[in-house]
C-alpha positions in Angstrom: 0.0 0.0 0.0 1.5 3.4 -1.0 1.5 6.3 1.4 1.7 9.9 0.4 3.5 12.5 2.4 2.7 16.2 2.8 5.8 18.2 1.7 6.9 21.8 1.9 9.7 23.2 -0.4 12.3 25.0 1.8 14.3 26.5 -1.0 17.5 25.7 1.0 19.0 22.3 2.0 17.3 21.2 5.3 19.6 20.3 8.1 17.4 19.9 11.1 13.7 19.7 12.0 12.1 19.9 15.4 8.5 19.6 16.6 7.1 22.2 18.9 6.5 20.9 22.5 3.4 23.1 22.7 1.7 22.6 19.2 1.9 19.1 17.7 1.5 20.3 14.1 4.1 23.0 14.3 7.7 22.4 13.1 10.9 24.5 13.0 13.3 23.6 10.2 16.9 24.8 10.0 18.3 25.1 6.5 21.3 26.4 4.6 21.9 27.6 1.1 24.4 25.5 -0.9 24.3 22.7 1.7 25.9 25.0 4.2 29.2 25.4 2.3 28.6 29.1 1.5 25.6 31.4 1.7 22.6 32.3 3.9 20.6 30.2 6.3 16.9 30.1 7.1 14.6 29.1 9.9 11.2 28.0 8.5 8.3 27.5 10.8 5.8 25.1 9.1 2.3 24.2 10.3 0.3 21.2 9.4 -3.2 22.4 8.4 -6.5 20.6 9.0 -6.3 19.1 5.5 -2.8 17.7 6.4 -1.0 20.1 4.0 2.1 21.9 5.2 2.0 25.7 5.3 4.7 28.2 6.0 4.1 30.3 9.1 7.4 32.2 9.1 10.7 32.3 7.3 13.6 34.0 9.1 16.9 34.5 7.2 20.4 34.5 8.6 23.7 35.7 7.1 25.2 32.2 7.3 24.0 28.6 7.2 21.6 27.5 9.9 22.6 23.9 11.0 20.2 23.1 13.9 17.3 24.5 15.9 15.5 23.9 19.2 12.2 25.0 20.6 12.0 26.7 24.0 10.5 24.5 26.7 9.1 27.6 28.5 7.9 30.0 25.7 5.8 28.5 23.0 7.0 31.0 20.4 10.7 31.0 21.0 13.2 29.0 18.9 17.1 29.0 19.0 19.2 28.4 15.9 22.8 27.2 15.5 24.6 29.4 12.8 27.6 28.8 10.7 29.0 32.3 11.7 29.5 31.1 15.3 26.4 32.7 16.7 23.3 31.4 18.2 20.1 33.2 17.2 17.1 33.4 19.6 13.8 34.3 17.9 10.4 35.1 19.2 8.0 34.2 16.5 5.3 36.6 17.8 7.5 39.6 17.3 10.0 38.5 14.6 7.8 39.8 11.7 7.3 43.1 13.4 11.1 43.5 13.5 12.0 42.5 10.0 12.7 38.9 11.0 15.5 40.0 13.4 16.1 37.7 16.4 15.6 38.8 20.0 19.3 38.1 20.6 22.4 37.0 18.8 24.7 35.2 21.2 28.5 35.5 20.3 30.6 33.2 22.4 31.7 30.4 20.1 34.8 31.1 17.9 33.7 28.7 15.0 30.6 27.3 13.4 27.8 26.3 15.9 26.4 23.0 14.7 24.0 21.9 17.4 21.6 23.3 20.0 19.4 21.4 22.5 16.9 22.8 25.1 17.0 21.2 28.6 13.8 19.1 28.9 14.0 18.9 32.7 15.0 22.4 33.9 13.5 24.0 30.9 15.3 27.3 31.6 18.5 26.7 29.7 19.9 25.2 26.5 23.2 23.9 25.3 25.2 24.6 22.1 28.1 22.8 20.5 30.7 24.0 18.0 33.6 23.4 15.8 35.6 25.3 18.4 35.7 22.1 20.4 33.4 23.5 23.2 29.9 23.0 24.6 28.2 26.0 26.1 25.2 26.3 28.4 23.0 29.3 28.2 20.2 30.9 30.1 18.1 32.8 27.6 15.9 34.7 30.1 18.9 36.7 31.2 20.9 36.1 27.9 23.9 34.8 29.9 26.5 32.1 29.3 26.3 29.7 32.4 29.2 27.4 31.5 31.7 26.3 28.9 32.7 22.7 28.7 36.0 21.7 27.1 35.9 17.9 27.3 36.7 17.5 23.6 39.8 18.1 21.4 38.0 18.4 18.1 34.8 19.6 16.6 31.7 18.8 18.7 29.0 17.8 16.3 26.1 17.1 18.6 25.0 17.8 22.2 21.9 16.5 23.9 20.6 16.9 27.4 20.0 13.7 29.3 16.2 13.2 29.4 16.0 12.8 33.2 19.2 14.4 34.7 18.9 18.3 34.6 22.7 18.8 34.6 24.0 16.0 32.4 25.0 16.5 28.8 25.8 13.9 26.2 28.0 14.9 23.3 29.7 13.4 20.2 32.9 14.8 18.6 35.3 14.4 15.8 37.9 13.4 18.3 36.3 10.0 18.2 34.9 10.3 21.7 31.3 10.4 23.0 31.1 12.1 26.4 28.7 12.3 29.3 29.4 15.5 31.3 27.9 17.5 34.2 27.8 21.3 34.0 27.6 23.5 37.1 29.6 23.4 40.3 32.4 21.0 39.9 31.8 20.4 36.2 33.7 17.4 35.0 33.5 14.7 32.4 31.7 11.7 33.8 32.6 9.2 31.2 34.2 9.3 27.9 33.7 6.5 25.4 36.0 6.0 22.4 
């Protein structure tokens, strides 16, 4: 039996898709022109309509490729994006169109491409980012502050994820051929590294 899928043309190469924790038919899609090699990026917010078609709710452009995105676990209209220019963009979808698509904040702490972001599912008030600069950073978006920088890896960190039940544990994978499980906060240290 053949199944048909609803599709939406992004215009750029998609690199990440995340479902909203507040609205089941709402998705954020990170994308990059020219497969992220050179050019702009885009965050598309897509909504599944009652007839199952996909419709664009918002398209927010960046000056460099957008490699990942994550929905806020506290604010239903906030999304963060990992940019190829080393920044992290924080958008509020309710106000973005009023401000020409500009983000609420552009966080500049990484020194190379940011390739991953993940919102803390337990604490809900912070998110983590990872970068080609070999670091993982923990952010508090309410105050727009950097809480911690983890330097457990010696090569590009390609993905970071919060542990689903431990509010201070991060899991990461890197080009140094290691996967790490780390704590952030007081006495931050790698818990275990797997090669």
